[in-house]
Every structure is written in C-alpha cells, then in structure tokens.
C-alpha positions as CSV (number, residue, x, y, z in Angstrom):
1,M,71.6,85.4,92.5
2,A,69.9,86.5,89.3
3,E,71.6,85.8,86.0
4,Q,71.3,88.8,83.7
5,Q,72.5,87.1,80.5
6,A,70.4,84.8,78.4
7,S,73.4,82.4,77.8
8,P,76.0,81.1,80.3
9,D,78.3,81.1,77.3
10,E,78.2,84.9,76.9
11,V,81.7,86.5,77.0
12,V,80.8,88.7,79.9
13,L,78.3,87.6,82.6
14,G,76.4,90.2,84.7
15,Q,74.9,89.1,88.0
16,E,72.9,90.8,90.7
17,A,72.6,89.9,94.3
18,G,71.0,92.4,96.7
19,G,73.1,95.5,96.5
20,A,76.0,93.7,94.8
21,R,76.7,93.4,91.1
22,V,79.2,91.0,89.6
23,I,81.0,91.2,86.3
24,T,82.6,87.9,85.2
25,L,84.9,87.9,82.2
26,N,83.9,84.6,80.7
27,R,86.4,83.6,78.0
28,P,88.5,81.2,80.1
29,R,90.0,79.3,77.1
30,Q,91.2,82.6,75.7
31,L,92.5,83.7,79.2
32,N,89.6,86.2,79.2
33,G,91.1,88.2,76.3
34,I,89.3,91.4,75.6
35,S,87.3,91.3,72.4
36,D,84.9,93.8,70.9
37,R,81.9,92.0,72.5
38,V,83.6,92.0,75.9
39,V,84.1,95.8,75.8
40,Y,80.6,96.4,74.5
41,L,79.0,94.4,77.3
42,L,81.3,95.8,80.1
43,A,80.2,99.3,79.2
44,Q,76.5,98.3,79.1
45,F,76.7,96.8,82.6
46,L,78.7,99.5,84.1
47,E,76.5,102.3,82.8
48,K,73.3,100.5,83.9
49,W,74.7,99.8,87.4
50,E,76.1,103.2,88.0
51,K,72.7,104.7,87.3
52,D,70.9,102.1,89.5
53,D,70.3,103.3,93.1
54,N,70.0,99.7,94.2
55,A,73.5,98.8,93.0
56,K,76.0,99.6,95.8
57,L,79.0,97.4,95.1
58,V,80.5,96.2,91.8
59,I,82.8,93.1,91.8
60,F,85.0,92.2,88.8
61,K,86.4,88.7,88.4
62,G,87.6,86.3,85.7
63,A,86.5,82.7,84.9
64,G,89.2,80.1,84.8
65,R,92.9,80.5,85.5
66,A,93.2,84.1,84.4
67,F,91.6,87.4,85.3
68,S,92.4,88.7,81.8
69,A,95.5,88.5,79.6
70,G,94.5,91.7,77.9
71,G,93.5,92.6,74.4
72,D,92.7,89.8,71.9
73,L,95.8,89.9,69.7
74,K,94.4,87.7,66.9
75,M,91.5,90.1,66.6
76,F,94.0,92.9,65.8
77,Y,95.9,90.7,63.4
78,E,92.8,89.7,61.5
79,G,91.8,93.3,61.2
80,R,95.2,94.5,59.9
81,S,94.1,95.4,56.4
82,D,91.4,98.0,57.4
83,D,90.0,100.0,60.3
84,S,87.9,97.1,61.6
85,C,89.5,97.3,65.1
86,L,88.8,101.0,65.4
87,E,85.5,100.5,67.2
88,V,86.8,98.1,69.9
89,V,89.8,100.4,70.5
90,Y,87.6,103.5,70.8
91,R,85.2,101.7,73.1
92,M,88.0,100.4,75.3
93,Y,89.7,103.8,75.9
94,W,86.3,105.4,76.5
95,L,85.6,102.6,79.0
96,C,88.9,103.0,80.8
97,Y,87.9,106.5,81.7
98,H,84.7,105.3,83.3
99,I,86.5,102.5,85.2
100,H,89.0,105.0,86.7
101,T,86.2,107.4,87.7
102,Y,83.4,104.9,88.6
103,K,80.8,106.3,91.1
104,K,80.1,103.0,92.9
105,T,82.5,101.1,95.2
106,T,84.5,98.6,93.1
107,V,86.4,95.4,94.0
108,A,88.5,93.2,91.7
109,L,89.1,89.6,92.7
110,V,92.3,88.7,90.7
111,N,93.3,85.1,90.9
112,G,95.7,84.4,88.0
113,L,97.2,86.3,85.1
114,V,96.3,90.0,84.7
115,M,98.0,91.9,81.8
116,G,97.6,95.0,79.8
117,G,93.9,96.0,79.2
118,G,92.9,93.3,81.8
119,A,95.0,95.1,84.4
120,A,93.3,98.4,83.4
121,M,90.2,96.9,85.1
122,V,92.1,96.2,88.3
123,A,94.7,98.9,89.1
124,P,92.2,101.9,89.1
125,L,89.6,100.2,91.4
126,K,89.0,101.1,95.0
127,F,89.9,97.6,96.1
128,A,92.1,95.1,94.1
129,V,92.4,91.7,95.8
130,V,95.3,89.5,94.6
131,T,96.4,86.0,95.4
132,E,99.5,83.8,95.3
133,K,98.4,82.9,91.8
134,T,98.3,86.5,90.5
135,I,100.9,87.6,87.9
136,F,100.9,91.2,86.5
137,A,102.6,92.5,83.4
138,T,102.4,95.1,80.7
139,P,104.4,93.5,77.8
140,E,102.9,95.5,74.9
141,A,106.3,96.7,73.6
142,S,107.4,93.1,73.0
143,V,104.7,92.8,70.3
144,G,105.3,96.2,68.7
145,L,102.5,98.0,70.5
146,H,102.8,100.5,73.4
147,T,101.8,100.5,77.1
148,D,98.1,101.3,76.6
149,C,94.6,101.3,78.2
150,S,95.5,104.1,80.7
151,F,98.9,102.7,81.7
152,S,100.8,105.8,80.6
153,Y,98.8,107.4,83.4
154,I,99.2,104.5,85.9
155,H,102.8,103.6,85.3
156,S,104.0,107.2,85.4
157,R,102.6,107.5,88.9
158,L,104.4,104.4,90.3
159,P,107.3,104.8,92.7
160,G,110.4,106.3,91.1
161,Y,111.0,105.0,87.5
162,L,109.3,101.6,88.1
163,G,106.7,102.4,85.5
164,E,109.3,102.9,82.8
165,Y,110.9,99.6,83.9
166,L,107.7,97.6,83.7
167,A,106.6,99.1,80.4
168,L,109.9,98.8,78.6
169,T,110.9,95.3,79.8
170,G,107.5,93.7,80.2
171,A,108.7,92.4,83.6
172,R,106.2,90.5,85.7
173,L,105.2,91.3,89.2
174,N,103.7,88.9,91.7
175,A,100.9,89.8,94.1
176,K,103.2,90.9,96.9
177,E,105.0,93.2,94.5
178,M,101.7,94.6,93.1
179,I,100.6,95.6,96.6
180,S,103.9,97.2,97.4
181,A,103.9,99.1,94.1
182,G,100.3,100.3,94.6
183,L,98.8,98.3,91.8
184,A,96.7,96.2,94.2
185,T,95.3,96.7,97.7
186,H,95.0,93.4,99.5
187,F,96.5,89.9,99.5
188,V,94.0,87.0,100.1
189,S,94.9,83.3,99.8
190,S,93.2,81.8,96.7
191,E,91.5,79.2,98.9
192,K,89.7,82.0,100.8
193,L,88.6,83.9,97.7
194,E,85.3,82.2,97.2
195,E,84.3,82.8,100.8
196,L,85.3,86.4,100.6
197,E,83.1,86.9,97.5
198,K,80.1,85.3,99.3
199,R,80.6,87.8,102.2
200,L,80.8,90.7,99.8
201,L,77.6,89.5,98.0
202,N,75.7,89.4,101.3
203,L,77.0,92.7,102.5
204,D,74.3,94.8,100.9
205,S,76.5,97.9,101.3
206,G,78.9,100.0,99.2
207,D,80.3,101.8,102.1
208,E,84.0,101.8,101.6
209,S,85.0,101.3,105.2
210,T,82.5,98.4,105.5
211,V,83.8,96.8,102.4
212,R,87.4,97.3,103.5
213,A,86.7,95.7,106.9
214,V,85.3,92.6,105.3
215,I,88.3,92.2,102.9
216,E,90.7,92.7,105.8
217,E,89.1,89.8,107.6
218,F,90.4,87.6,104.9
219,S,93.6,89.4,103.9
220,T,97.2,88.9,105.0
221,D,99.9,91.6,105.3
222,V,102.6,90.8,102.8
223,Q,106.0,92.2,101.8
224,P,108.0,91.6,98.6
225,D,110.5,88.7,98.8
226,E,114.1,89.6,99.5
227,D,115.1,89.2,95.8
228,S,112.1,91.2,94.5
229,V,112.8,93.8,91.9
230,L,111.1,96.3,94.2
231,N,114.1,96.0,96.5
232,K,116.3,97.0,93.5
233,L,114.5,100.4,92.9
234,S,117.7,102.3,93.4
235,T,119.3,100.5,90.4
236,I,116.0,100.9,88.4
237,N,115.8,104.6,89.1
238,K,119.4,105.1,88.2
239,C,119.0,103.4,84.8
240,F,115.4,104.1,83.8
241,S,115.5,107.8,84.5
242,A,117.9,108.2,81.5
243,E,116.5,110.3,78.7
244,T,116.5,107.8,75.8
245,V,116.0,104.1,75.4
246,E,119.5,103.8,74.2
247,D,120.8,105.5,77.4
248,I,118.6,103.3,79.5
249,I,120.0,100.1,78.0
250,K,123.6,101.4,78.2
251,A,123.1,102.2,81.9
252,F,121.4,98.9,82.6
253,E,124.2,97.0,80.8
254,S,126.8,98.9,83.0
255,E,124.9,97.9,86.1
256,A,124.7,94.2,84.9
257,S,128.5,94.0,85.1
258,T,128.7,94.8,88.8
259,G,128.4,92.2,91.5
260,G,125.0,91.1,92.8
261,N,123.2,92.2,89.7
262,Q,122.7,88.8,88.0
263,W,118.9,89.6,87.8
264,I,119.6,92.2,85.1
265,A,120.8,89.8,82.3
266,P,117.5,88.1,81.5
267,V,115.6,91.4,81.8
268,L,118.1,92.9,79.3
269,K,117.5,90.0,77.0
270,G,113.8,90.7,76.9
271,L,114.3,94.4,76.4
272,R,116.6,93.8,73.4
273,R,114.0,91.4,71.8
274,S,111.2,94.1,71.8
275,S,110.4,96.4,68.8
276,P,112.8,99.3,68.8
277,T,110.0,101.6,67.5
278,A,107.6,100.4,70.2
279,L,110.2,101.0,72.9
280,K,110.7,104.6,71.9
281,I,106.9,105.2,71.6
282,T,106.4,103.6,75.0
283,L,109.1,105.6,76.8
284,R,107.8,108.9,75.3
285,S,104.2,108.1,76.2
286,I,105.0,107.4,79.9
287,R,107.3,110.5,80.1
288,E,104.5,112.6,78.8
289,G,102.1,110.8,81.1
290,R,103.9,112.2,84.1
291,K,102.6,115.6,83.2
292,Q,99.2,114.7,81.8
293,S,95.8,114.2,83.3
294,L,93.9,110.9,82.9
295,P,91.8,112.3,79.9
296,E,94.9,113.6,78.3
297,C,96.7,110.2,78.6
298,L,93.7,108.3,77.3
299,T,93.3,110.7,74.3
300,K,97.0,110.3,73.5
301,E,96.9,106.5,73.9
302,F,93.9,106.1,71.6
303,R,95.8,108.1,69.0
304,L,99.0,106.0,69.4
305,T,97.1,102.7,69.2
306,M,95.2,103.7,66.0
307,N,98.4,105.0,64.4
308,I,100.2,101.8,65.2
309,L,97.4,99.6,64.0
310,R,97.2,101.7,60.8
311,S,100.9,101.1,60.3
312,V,101.6,104.8,60.0
313,V,105.4,104.2,60.3
314,N,105.7,100.4,60.2
315,G,103.9,97.1,60.7
316,D,105.8,96.0,63.8
317,V,102.6,95.3,65.7
318,Y,101.5,92.7,63.1
319,E,105.0,91.2,62.9
320,G,105.0,90.9,66.7
321,I,101.6,89.3,66.9
322,R,102.6,86.9,64.1
323,A,105.7,85.8,66.0
324,L,103.9,85.5,69.3
325,S,100.4,84.2,68.5
326,I,100.1,83.2,64.9
327,D,103.3,81.3,63.8
328,K,104.6,81.2,67.3
329,D,108.2,81.2,66.2
330,N,109.1,84.0,68.7
331,A,111.4,85.5,66.1
332,P,110.0,88.8,65.0
333,K,111.8,90.8,62.3
334,W,111.4,94.4,63.4
335,N,111.5,97.3,60.9
336,P,113.8,99.1,61.6
337,A,115.8,96.4,63.5
338,T,117.8,98.7,65.8
339,L,117.1,101.7,68.0
340,E,119.6,103.8,66.2
341,E,117.7,103.4,63.0
342,V,114.4,104.7,64.4
343,K,113.8,108.2,63.2
344,N,112.6,110.9,65.6
345,E,110.2,112.2,62.9
346,D,108.5,108.8,62.7
347,I,107.9,108.8,66.4
348,D,106.5,112.4,66.1
349,R,104.1,111.2,63.4
350,V,102.6,108.5,65.7
351,F,102.0,111.2,68.4
352,Q,100.5,113.7,65.9
353,P,97.0,114.8,67.1
354,F,93.9,113.9,65.1
355,S,91.3,116.5,64.1
356,P,89.1,117.3,67.2
357,E,86.2,115.3,66.0
358,Q,88.4,112.2,65.5
359,E,89.9,112.3,68.9
360,L,88.6,110.1,71.8
361,Q,85.6,112.0,73.2
362,V,86.3,111.8,77.0
363,P,83.4,113.3,79.0
364,S,84.2,116.8,80.3
365,D,81.9,116.7,83.3
366,D,79.3,114.5,85.1
367,S,76.4,116.0,83.2
368,N,77.5,114.3,80.0
369,R,79.4,111.4,81.8
370,W,78.0,108.6,79.6
371,S,78.0,110.5,76.3
372,G,80.9,110.4,73.8
373,T,80.1,106.7,72.9
374,Y,81.3,105.3,69.7
375,E,77.8,105.4,68.2
376,N,77.9,109.2,68.3
377,T,81.4,109.6,66.7
378,V,82.4,110.5,63.2
379,Y,83.7,107.0,62.9
380,A,80.4,105.3,63.4
381,K,78.6,107.8,61.1
382,A,81.1,107.2,58.4
383,S,80.5,103.4,58.5
384,Q,76.8,103.7,58.3
C-alpha cells in the first residue's frame, strides 16, 4: 500500500491500494477531533480521488479508540475573540456537501466514538460499518452550539421525532440502534474489522453490490436491545413533536411520572443542563430541516454556527466549552439561564441570512462541483 503523506504523524493519512483509497483520521490522542488541517486534507484527498478514474472505492476510518469525536472545541475557544475559525467552519460545511454527494462508493469503518462532525463522515456514506464499540451522539446543544454539519438534514429524516430527541438531549446510540435508525448499514464484530478492510482493499471494485456482498460476509443481523430507546419511539414522538422546547420538556416530565418510564429521568437531567438558547436554535433548525434540501440545510447551519461563534446573542458556546473542556467543572452559567428568558427576536437574529456573497457557496451543479472553495470567497479575499 502506497503512503501518500510525507509524515506518519500527519493528522489525516491518505493511502492507495489498487482501486481502493483509504482516509485515516490520525489524531488518536484527541479522539480524532476535527481541526482546520483535518478538514483541509480531507477535501484535498476527496477531490483528487473523485476525479481519479483508478479510484473505485474510498474507505474512511479513525486511528485509535475513536472514529472522531467531532469538532476540536479548544480550537473554537482559542479563536473566540475574532473570526479565526471562520475558515475551518466554511471548509467543513462545504466538505459536508461533497461527502453527502460523493461520486465514488464509500465505506466507513467505525470502531469507537463517533460524534457531531465525525458522524457527518459516516451517516451519509453508502456503507457505514459499526461494531460493538461504536457510540454515536450529537451533543452540541450541551455546549451551547447547535446540531451542525448537516445534521439538521439527517436528523429531520430519522423515524418519527427521533432526530429532535437525539439533538436536544445529546442521547447516545449504540451500533444496533444506529442501524435500526438508519444511521449505519452493517454490524461487524470489532475483531473482524481488520480482515474486512483487507478484503475491501483487495477487491479492486467500486461496484455497490460487490462491496455489499463482501461486507455482508462479515456482518451480523442485529436488533436493538429490549430496553433500547428505539423501542420507546411512541413516547418520544408524543413528547418531541411538541411545538416548543418548553412544551417538549413539560410533556417529557409528564411521561416520566408514569410507570415503566424510569429511563426518562436521566435524559431530562441532561436536557435541563443544556444551554436554553442552544436548545431553541437546535429545535428550530431541525424543524426547518424537515422542509429543506441538503444545500439549504448546510447554508443555514453555516450561518447559525458563525453567528453563535461571533456571540451575536450571547457567549454560551464559549461558556459551554470552558465548562466541558477547559476548566472541566461541568457547571456552565448560561445567559439567559432559563428557556422562558430566551427572546424570540434573538433566535431570529441567529437565523438571519447573510448577504449572498457571504453565504456558504454550495455547488449548484456537477459542472462546478468542486468550486466554491474558501479560497474563492469574500472571506479569503478580505484576509489577504
């Protein structure tokens, strides 16, 4: 296998073997957190390989015990005083579009934690292989952000109101639950994963039925456990279909008081700990996502992320990161502290469109598929 990077310490490794290409997220000590360099290299490899007739199959995996825990929170915290994170945010949303619409057959091998932006490299792929070690979550609201990186599109298309539940509570799913929900395609025991990868590397084919047949040789049919939240969808739908976050919590509290619903109390505890502003932004984003196309969702999410990082209405995201990753006291002081104090006009401000040239430039057709890069935006020109 040919190594395409000069250094084995590079944050993303690109490898070629026959018709197969392998992307390895290579920041194991940071749980493969997504940095500006990670996003830049991912885009370079994906564009190169999509245009390469010899590349037939692209495999995504993570080094160490995580696939990817999502965006590098400390990177955002360190850039809080200016727009230094604008570039990585723009590149990530632009990249999300290409991952969703990639022209070559893609396989994710997910053995460990997969969260937020990391999960945005898994859920859209043709094949997403998960193991008994896989744990999925989108916990952004708990740090004052919103469910991002195309998840207002993905979550709004999950069964019933499961997407609202996952986004607002940050609840975790295991591999069996991911498959049942449609967030992954195959369950393979972790001890078989290396052998599966070798078979895929030697396949020299991107034919979907051929790739599927190989994966199915190693996969096991699984169902969610009896106590899985996916067996509680009727309760979730009843509560999380409510119009506002306040109404959702009220309905959820009511259900918690009925017999057999002991599972709700710890979920409610997590929900109440999250940023009230972030919860309201997240719910609105997913509700809008139900009626929006992928490009519309990504354009909106880019706008939301930048307005939150710019503290347009408050600095909750930096307080959340401080509490979780910097001081690690797990005691964020949100502003405002309650849902009732969050003003509708403040939420409206976060959703306010940018001028056309400042919006995410999502490709409109295949002829300009790889245009719209950060380098060609008003942002890059302004920083030169």
